[in-house]
GUKOL-627782 format. One record per atom (N, C-alpha, C): residue in three letters; x, y, z. Coordinates in pm, whole numbers, padded with zeros to 5 digits, always signed. Each point is the difference from the previous one (the first is absolute). Layout:
ALAXYZ/...
This chain:
MET+11180+08053+17214/MET-00075-00036+00125/MET+00068-00156+00080/GLN-00031+00057+00148/GLN+00020-00145+00067/GLN-00111-00084+00025/TYR+00037-00147-00050/TYR-00110-00080-00018/TYR+00030-00100+00137/THR+00090-00006+00098/THR+00033-00128+00067/THR+00059+00096+00113/LEU-00044-00059+00135/LEU+00060+00097+00108/LEU-00006-00119+00112/SER+00109+00021+00112/SER+00022-00120+00064/SER-00066+00085+00154/ARG-00057-00091+00087/ARG-00052+00078+00086/ARG+00059+00052+00102/GLU+00162-00069-00016/GLU+00086+00018+00119/GLU+00097+00091-00029/SER-00050+00114-00144/SER+00071+00121-00020/SER-00103+00104+00071/ARG-00068+00020+00054/ARG-00093+00063+00104/ARG+00001-00013+00134/GLU-00030+00132+00038/GLU-00074-00005+00183/GLU-00111-00018+00026/ALA-00049-00073+00086/ALA-00126-00018+00044/ALA+00015+00112+00107/GLY-00122+00086+00008/GLY-00039+00093+00083/GLY-00120-00049+00111/GLN+00019+00034+00109/GLN-00074-00053+00144/GLN-00116+00148-00005/LEU-00117-00063-00069/LEU-00133+00112-00004/LEU-00013+00080+00174/PRO-00001+00080+00029/PRO-00011+00079+00138/PRO-00124-00071+00088/GLY-00001-00008+00088/GLY-00118-00080+00076/GLY-00054-00129-00026/ASP+00073-00046-00070/ASP-00077-00152-00083/ASP+00121-00109+00013/THR-00063-00112+00006/THR+00100-00118+00021/THR+00046-00024-00165/VAL-00007+00062-00099/VAL+00028-00076-00128/VAL+00096+00111-00043/SER+00111-00039-00067/SER+00131+00035-00084/SER-00076-00023-00143/LEU+00008+00104-00076/LEU+00014-00025-00167/LEU+00108+00039-00074/LEU+00021-00079-00096/LEU+00127-00043-00099/LEU-00067+00069-00145/PRO+00032+00122-00072/PRO-00052+00029-00110/PRO+00061-00070-00100/LEU-00075-00065-00086/LEU+00092-00079-00084/LEU-00020+00052-00164/PHE-00065-00001-00109/PHE-00073+00066-00112/PHE-00106+00043+00042/ASP-00031+00135-00082/ASP-00036+00126+00004/ASP+00009+00086-00084/GLY-00087+00155+00026/GLY+00021+00098-00116/GLY+00114+00048+00007/ALA+00105+00002+00117/ALA+00139+00072+00004/ALA+00039-00098-00097/ARG-00020-00119-00019/ARG+00097-00053-00053/ARG-00030-00125-00169/GLY-00100+00158-00049/GLY-00074-00022-00115/GLY-00132-00096+00011/CYS-00088-00037+00104/CYS-00073-00117-00012/CYS-00122+00091+00068/GLU-00091+00041-00109/GLU-00085+00123+00075/GLU-00137-00107+00007/LYS-00040-00092-00060/LYS-00075-00039+00033/LYS-00040-00091+00152/PHE+00145-00058-00001/PHE-00010-00018+00160/PHE+00096+00043+00089/ALA-00046-00038+00166/ALA+00131+00017+00073/ALA+00037-00146+00067/GLN+00097-00033-00008/GLN+00014-00167+00047/GLN+00102+00041+00181/ARG-00015-00053+00059/ARG+00043+00006+00088/ARG-00025-00124+00115/LEU+00145-00047+00135/LEU+00048-00093+00037/LEU-00108+00093+00141/LEU-00077-00101+00104/LEU-00040+00059+00065/LEU+00031-00154+00119/ARG+00059+00070+00152/ARG+00065-00046+00028/ARG-00121+00051+00173/PHE-00062-00124+00036/PHE-00082+00060+00128/PHE+00094-00112+00111/ALA+00016+00088+00132/ALA+00021-00067+00103/ALA-00109-00064+00095/PRO+00001-00101+00101/PRO-00105-00039+00043/PRO-00092+00139+00087/GLY-00112-00051-00025/GLY-00083+00102+00094/GLY-00117+00076-00136/ALA-00052+00081+00047/ALA-00083+00066-00050/ALA+00029+00137-00073/SER-00033+00009-00149/SER+00036+00128-00052/SER-00048+00093+00009/ARG-00021+00097-00070/ARG-00078+00121+00014/ARG-00085-00053-00153/GLU-00106+00097-00013/GLU-00156-00031-00099/GLU+00115+00075-00122/CYS-00026-00064-00124/CYS+00049+00045-00097/CYS-00088+00010-00106/LEU-00015+00128-00049/LEU-00118-00004-00128/LEU+00094+00101-00082/GLU-00012-00077-00184/GLU+00028+00047-00120/GLU-00108+00038-00040/PRO-00070+00154-00048/PRO-00097+00036-00039/PRO+00027+00001-00141/ASP+00097+00002-00061/ASP+00001-00041-00153/ASP+00060-00079-00086/ALA+00006-00109+00141/ALA+00053-00105-00128/ALA-00051-00143+00063/ASP+00018-00091-00067/ASP-00049-00121+00015/ASP+00123-00036+00094/GLU+00027-00122+00060/GLU+00134-00065+00061/GLU+00017-00174+00025/VAL+00071-00054-00067/VAL+00014-00134-00044/VAL+00107-00053+00070/GLY-00011-00096+00087/GLY+00109-00059+00084/GLY+00002-00109+00048/TYR+00158-00068-00019/TYR+00017-00173+00011/TYR+00141+00045+00115/VAL-00086-00124+00111/VAL+00089-00032+00109/VAL+00109-00109-00051/LEU+00124+00039+00034/LEU+00111-00038-00004/LEU+00045-00118+00177/GLU-00005+00081+00066/GLU+00026-00085+00113/GLU-00096+00099+00113/GLY-00012-00107+00111/GLY-00077+00042+00146/GLY-00126-00028-00003/ARG-00072+00026+00081/ARG-00163-00008+00041/ARG-00065+00105+00088/GLY-00154-00009-00070/GLY-00001+00131+00094/GLY-00150+00027-00005/ILE-00114+00082+00026/ILE-00150+00029-00021/ILE+00016+00157-00069/LEU-00066-00021-00103/LEU-00033+00137-00100/LEU-00140+00051+00011/ARG-00040+00106+00073/ARG-00100+00035+00035/ARG-00088+00127-00118/VAL-00101-00077-00066/VAL-00022+00125-00091/VAL-00179+00012+00029/GLY-00032+00108+00045/GLY-00112+00044+00104/GLY-00038-00107+00090/GLU-00093-00096+00013/GLU-00041-00084+00093/GLU+00050-00150-00016/GLU+00077+00010-00138/GLU+00044-00172-00054/GLU+00155+00018+00051/ARG+00039-00131+00045/ARG+00118+00002+00024/ARG+00065-00163-00077/ALA+00083+00019-00059/ALA+00031-00123-00107/ALA+00184-00045+00064/GLU+00040-00145-00018/GLU+00119-00035+00048/GLU+00069+00016-00077/LEU+00109+00068+00003/LEU+00147+00022-00103/LEU+00055-00106+00012/GLY+00074-00070-00107/GLY+00159-00045+00028/GLY+00055-00071-00080/PRO+00079+00004-00055/PRO+00102-00049-00145/PRO-00075-00025-00057/GLY+00008+00048-00122/GLY-00078-00014-00117/GLY-00179+00071-00028/THR-00026+00067+00112/THR-00110+00050-00026/THR-00011+00097-00083/GLY-00086+00049-00087/GLY-00018+00120-00079/GLY-00077+00058+00057/LEU-00018+00139-00015/LEU-00069+00145+00064/LEU-00016+00018-00102/TYR-00164+00065-00001/TYR-00014+00144-00078/TYR-00123+00086+00078/LEU+00092+00132-00026/LEU-00114+00118+00102/LEU-00017+00087-00089/GLY-00165+00036+00004/GLY-00006+00117-00114/GLY-00009+00124+00046/ALA+00020+00053-00074/ALA+00060+00191-00001/ALA-00136+00018+00117/GLY+00070+00074+00098/GLY-00082+00044+00110/GLY-00027-00119+00137/SER+00003-00133-00016/SER-00013-00046+00026/SER+00110-00024+00151/ALA-00096+00047+00101/ALA+00115-00009+00139/ALA+00028-00135+00073/TRP+00174-00019+00029/TRP+00019-00111+00058/TRP+00103+00001+00114/SER-00008-00102+00058/SER+00143-00024+00056/SER+00054-00091+00038/LEU+00081-00014+00061/LEU+00081-00177+00063/LEU+00052-00006+00112/GLU+00002-00143+00047/GLU+00034-00025+00108/GLU+00085-00104+00035/ALA+00138+00030-00057/ALA+00088-00094-00024/ALA+00043-00117+00097/GLN-00030-00101+00023/GLN+00043-00113+00082/GLN+00152-00042-00019/THR+00028-00012-00088/THR+00171+00022+00003/THR+00037+00092-00084/PRO+00146+00012+00006/PRO+00025+00094-00132/PRO-00056-00040-00133/LEU-00062+00105-00063/LEU-00026-00006-00140/LEU+00038+00056-00092/GLU+00031-00040-00163/GLU+00019+00060-00069/GLU-00109-00020-00133/LEU-00003+00108-00028/LEU-00068-00008-00123/LEU+00028+00122-00144/VAL-00046-00082-00125/VAL+00037+00094-00150/VAL-00110+00073-00023/SER-00091+00098+00024/SER-00024+00111-00006/SER-00025+00054-00176/VAL-00082+00029-00113/VAL-00002+00059-00067/VAL-00193+00124-00003/LEU+00065+00114+00007/LEU-00071+00085-00029/LEU-00046-00016-00123/VAL-00129+00042-00062/VAL-00017+00020-00121/VAL-00087+00154-00031/HIS+00078+00069-00035/HIS-00063+00149-00014/HIS-00129-00042-00114/GLY-00070+00131-00023/GLY-00077-00045-00039/GLY-00097-00043-00080/PRO-00037-00125+00134/PRO-00088-00103+00051/PRO-00110+00014-00172/VAL-00090-00117-00040/VAL-00107-00035-00010/VAL-00089-00004+00079/PRO-00118+00123+00004/PRO-00060-00034+00080/PRO-00132-00104+00015/GLY-00059-00007+00097/GLY-00122-00076+00013/GLY+00050-00137+00057/GLY+00167+00007+00032/GLY-00005-00191+00068/GLY-00045+00010+00183/ARG+00028-00106+00015/ARG-00050-00045+00133/ARG+00097+00038+00100/SER-00014+00045+00171/SER+00070+00053+00096/SER+00139-00038-00015/HIS-00046-00153-00002/HIS+00153-00128+00037/HIS-00054-00110-00016/ALA+00090-00085-00005/ALA+00011-00149-00042/ALA+00119-00060+00045/PHE+00017-00107+00006/PHE+00134-00096+00047/PHE+00003-00117-00095/VAL+00103-00071+00021/VAL+00044-00121-00105/VAL+00065-00052+00036/ASP+00030-00147+00007/ASP+00136-00073-00005/ASP+00075-00054-00087/LEU+00119+00083-00044/LEU+00025-00055-00089/LEU+00081-00130+00006/GLY+00023-00041+00062/GLY+00080-00145+00037/GLY-00119-00083-00072/ALA-00115+00024+00068/ALA-00106-00133-00032/ALA-00047+00047-00164/GLN+00019+00064-00103/GLN-00034+00042-00133/GLN+00057-00096-00069/GLY-00054-00035-00110/GLY+00046-00129-00090/GLY+00089+00057-00082/ARG+00091-00038-00089/ARG+00074+00070-00085/ARG-00064-00006-00174/ALA+00001+00085-00040/ALA+00000+00014-00187/ALA+00079-00003-00061/SER-00030-00014-00153/SER+00146+00040-00049/SER+00009+00137-00059/ALA+00146+00034-00039/ALA+00000+00123-00059/ALA+00065-00073-00127/SER+00074+00085-00111/SER+00111+00002-00064/SER+00161-00085+00018/ALA+00051-00058-00088/ALA+00126-00027+00053/ALA+00009-00140+00138/ALA-00141-00045+00005/ALA+00071-00141+00109/ALA-00042+00132+00084/ARG-00017+00119+00056/ARG-00043+00072+00115/ARG-00148-00041+00042/GLN+00001+00016+00158/GLN-00091-00049+00052/GLN-00051+00182+00105/PHE-00113-00013+00033/PHE-00052+00078+00114/PHE-00114-00002+00107/ALA-00025+00039+00048/ALA-00109-00011+00158/ALA-00064+00118+00001/LEU-00116-00017-00017/LEU-00087+00201-00033/LEU-00005+00001+00179/GLY-00004+00137+00021/GLY+00001+00059+00134/GLY-00126+00089+00035/LEU-00024+00130-00016/LEU-00092+00092+00021/LEU-00027+00035-00152/GLY-00084+00022-00055/GLY-00044+00012-00128/GLY-00188+00044+00013/PRO-00006+00073-00098/PRO-00142+00020-00006/PRO-00098-00084+00036/GLU+00044-00146+00000/GLU-00146-00081+00066/GLU+00041+00015+00133/HIS+00043+00040+00110/HIS-00009+00037+00107/HIS-00025+00154+00018/GLY-00091+00057-00160/GLY+00015+00172+00099/GLY+00068+00106+00018/CYS+00185-00064-00072/CYS+00050+00091-00057/CYS+00019+00017-00149/ALA-00059+00128+00005/ALA-00031-00016-00210/ALA+00157+00131-00053/SER+00105+00006+00147/SER+00084+00079-00102/SER+00123-00087-00049/VAL+00041-00109+00074/VAL+00144-00071-00063/VAL-00069-00190+00025/THR+00142-00028-00035/THR-00006-00173-00030/THR+00114-00029+00122/GLN-00045-00066+00110/GLN+00168-00035+00108/GLN-00013-00135-00069/PHE+00138-00059+00007/PHE+00043-00145-00045/PHE+00120-00026+00059/ILE+00003-00142+00010/ILE+00117-00046+00026/ILE+00104-00106-00154/GLY+00097+00088-00057/GLY+00067-00086-00047/GLY+00092-00108+00028/TYR-00021-00082-00109/TYR+00093-00144+00015/TYR+00066-00010-00168/VAL+00149+00045+00062/VAL+00105-00015-00144/VAL+00097-00068+00017/PRO-00009-00163-00134/PRO+00105-00044+00028/PRO+00138+00021-00060/PRO+00086-00096+00051/PRO+00140+00066-00044/PRO+00006+00001-00132/GLY+00055+00123-00052/GLY+00019+00005-00163/GLY-00101+00130-00059/ARG+00038+00059-00103/ARG-00029+00121-00047/ARG-00079+00001-00091/ALA-00141+00047+00021/ALA-00077+00016-00115/ALA+00035+00086-00090/PRO-00104+00041-00082/PRO+00012+00057-00158/PRO-00017+00141+00062/ASP+00082+00149-00022/ASP-00061+00066+00049/ASP-00171+00065-00073/HIS-00012+00087+00096/HIS-00184+00028-00009/HIS-00026+00116+00077/TYR-00134+00063-00054/TYR-00024+00082+00078/TYR-00131+00020+00047/HIS-00079+00045+00131/HIS-00161+00021+00045/HIS-00042+00141-00075/HIS-00104-00004+00020/HIS-00138+00130-00011/HIS+00008+00073+00115/TYR+00073-00089+00155/TYR-00088+00047+00131/TYR+00158+00051+00026/ASP-00011+00080+00072/ASP+00157+00069+00110/ASP-00036-00166+00148/GLU+00116+00012+00019/GLU-00002-00088+00108/GLU+00129+00032+00078/VAL+00010-00046+00138/VAL+00057-00031+00081/VAL+00043-00106+00057/ILE+00149-00051+00025/ILE+00038-00150+00028/ILE+00062+00042+00144/TYR+00015-00125+00063/TYR+00033-00032+00121/TYR+00111-00132-00019/ILE+00096-00009+00001/ILE+00059-00151+00015/ILE+00020-00065+00168/LEU-00102-00105+00016/LEU+00001-00056+00072/LEU+00098-00174+00021/GLU-00011-00046-00107/GLU+00124-00099+00016/GLU+00092-00016-00101/GLY+00139-00054+00010/GLY+00037-00009-00131/GLY+00092+00099-00094/ARG+00074-00016-00119/ARG+00098+00103-00075/ARG-00047+00001-00108/GLY+00017+00106-00024/GLY-00017+00048-00158/GLY+00052+00129-00061/VAL-00043-00014-00141/VAL+00097+00159-00011/VAL-00126+00060-00100/LEU-00031+00163-00016/LEU-00077+00017-00058/LEU+00063+00077-00108/HIS-00030-00072-00174/HIS+00034+00083-00072/HIS-00045+00116-00070/VAL+00050+00129-00043/VAL-00098+00090-00067/VAL+00088+00044-00100/ALA-00038+00045-00103/ALA+00134+00062-00116/ALA+00122-00021-00003/GLY+00009-00126+00022/GLY+00180-00075+00036/GLY+00027+00031+00112/GLU-00031+00036+00105/GLU+00040+00051+00146/GLU-00032-00105+00043/ARG+00076-00089+00117/ARG-00011-00065+00091/ARG+00008+00040+00163/SER-00141-00047+00039/SER+00026+00044+00173/SER-00054-00149+00067/ALA+00095+00029+00081/ALA+00016-00172+00094/ALA-00160+00025+00095/LEU-00035-00068+00060/LEU-00102-00006+00099/LEU-00045-00105+00100/GLY+00005+00003+00117/GLY+00010-00081+00108/GLY-00121+00002+00085/PRO-00002-00053+00101/PRO-00161+00039+00066/PRO+00030+00106+00090/GLY-00125+00056-00016/GLY-00027+00152+00111/GLY+00045+00114-00188/ASP+00031-00032-00095/ASP+00015+00076-00079/ASP-00157+00031-00061/CYS+00015+00117-00100/CYS-00112+00068-00066/CYS+00035+00016-00112/VAL-00164-00013-00091/VAL+00043+00035-00102/VAL-00157+00099-00071/HIS+00054+00091-00089/HIS-00089+00082-00034/HIS-00004-00012-00144/LEU-00159-00047-00098/LEU+00031-00040-00138/LEU-00144+00090-00006/PRO+00057+00129-00111/PRO-00107+00085-00074/PRO-00059-00107-00063/ALA-00104+00055-00048/ALA-00116-00046-00111/ALA+00084+00024-00134/ARG-00008-00148-00099/ARG+00081+00025-00079/ARG+00156-00001-00016/LEU+00054-00024+00126/LEU+00143-00009-00025/LEU+00050-00143+00001/VAL+00059-00020-00159/VAL+00069-00140-00070/VAL+00106-00031+00159/HIS-00002-00140+00023/HIS+00058-00058+00125/HIS-00007-00142-00007/CYS+00054-00040+00122/CYS+00052-00156+00040/CYS+00042-00041+00116/LEU-00102-00037+00110/LEU+00071-00025+00074/LEU+00042-00159+00060/GLU+00152-00026-00003/GLU+00038-00075-00042/GLU+00060-00108+00125/ASN-00075-00095+00011/ASN+00048-00092+00168/ASN+00164-00061-00018/SER+00094+00077+00008/SER+00140-00048+00042/SER+00051-00115+00105/GLY-00121-00066+00054/GLY+00036-00061+00083/GLY-00037-00140-00012/ALA+00071-00093+00097/ALA-00069-00167-00053/ALA-00183-00038+00082/ASP-00028+00095+00073/ASP-00142-00018+00056/ASP-00067+00110-00040/GLU-00138-00040-00024/GLU-00127+00050-00026/GLU+00035+00172+00012/LEU-00050+00134-00035/LEU+00046+00095+00102/LEU-00118+00066-00001/GLU-00075+00016+00115/GLU-00101+00063+00057/GLU-00030+00153+00031/LEU-00110+00098-00060/LEU+00018+00109+00015/LEU-00182+00073+00023/LEU+00002+00069+00056/LEU-00131+00067+00021/LEU-00020+00137-00124/ALA-00095-00036-00069/ALA-00048+00156-00042/ALA-00135+00029-00011/VAL-00007+00147-00025/VAL-00124+00067+00016/VAL+00005+00091-00158/PHE-00115-00002-00094/PHE-00014+00050-00100/PHE-00105+00030+00005/SER+00021+00158-00142/SER-00165+00084-00018/SER+00029+00051-00142/PRO-00086-00016-00083/PRO-00183-00072+00017/PRO+00066-00112+00083/ALA-00150-00059+00061/ALA-00004-00117+00027/ALA-00030-00110-00124/GLY+00065-00085+00023/GLY-00048-00112-00098/GLY+00081-00173+00009/SER+00021-00043-00089/SER+00067-00143+00000/SER+00181+00030+00042/PRO+00032-00062+00088/PRO+00182-00016-00015/PRO+00018+00000-00121/ALA-00073-00112-00096/ALA+00072-00088-00090/ALA+00015+00097-00145/GLU-00067+00096-00004/GLU+00008+00089-00146/GLU+00090+00077+00006/ALA+00088-00034-00111/ALA+00123+00015-00009/ALA+00007+00015-00182/TYR+00091+00122-00046/TYR+00022-00003-00165/TYR+00141-00010-00025/TYR+00062-00026-00107/TYR+00109-00058-00017/TYR+00019+00182-00101/PRO+00180+00023+00044/PRO-00007+00134-00046/PRO-00102+00069-00177/ASP+00001-00138-00073/ASP-00064+00074-00140/ASP-00169-00014+00042/GLY-00027-00023+00090/GLY-00129+00037+00069/GLY-00127-00162-00021/THR+00048-00095-00015/THR-00035-00103-00012/THR+00008-00046+00146/ALA-00122-00071+00040/ALA-00050-00016+00091/ALA+00118-00153+00061/ALA+00003+00009+00096/ALA+00112-00107+00076/ALA-00097-00151+00026/ALA+00057-00086-00050/ALA-00068-00165-00029/ALA+00029-00054+00137/TYR-00113-00083+00078/TYR-00003-00079+00088/TYR+00085-00140-00036/PRO+00040-00065+00072/PRO+00056-00149+00025/PRO-00093-00021-00130/GLY+00036-00147-00067/GLY-00035-00063-00123/GLY-00068+00093-00050/GLU-00035+00137-00054/GLU-00041+00078-00080/GLU+00067+00007-00095/ARG+00001+00031-00115/ARG+00056+00024-00132/ARG-00018+00174-00035/
């Protein structure tokens, strides 16, 4: 199974009659049944209305500015904005400048969530995970998004012990250089590269550079990004814990 993907290896397609082009990343065609991870690029102007009847959508603005309309509500989008659109919520985007965002469709969403929500991930405080790693929470159940947890992860230089999670996860590298280790194989990572980590896959995402590695992640079922387990099943320790 393929666990890493470079966005440069795929072609973006312009949606007919719309301002947006779509670049598929990890999805069912690449063994990722839970999610459809995409890169959406909006040209300036108003997009057509979009609606996903059977999937929640969680996004993160990489660059650009615009106005997202959901029903009668308007929300300003800019770099670092996280957005949640519940299944069946109709929306459109008026880009003021070229706007690029990472979108993750969540198939089989948990029912009963809100129709939409927004969060500024850049304004969120950091929390600690294992191996001196930190994270800032984005959308999740506390925002009415019951299907997933979205977060920004901050990985210091070096390699943490191999571990696994109980959730399925898709990752987009924002800044820095790294290496994904799975079953003795190494895959180099840089900005714009993607990772799919199925539940219980033993792995390690190493920061191979001199600066912090920054990544955007979405996982399901929702929970804490700090939850991790070593290959023998014991819980990974937090900094300062024994």
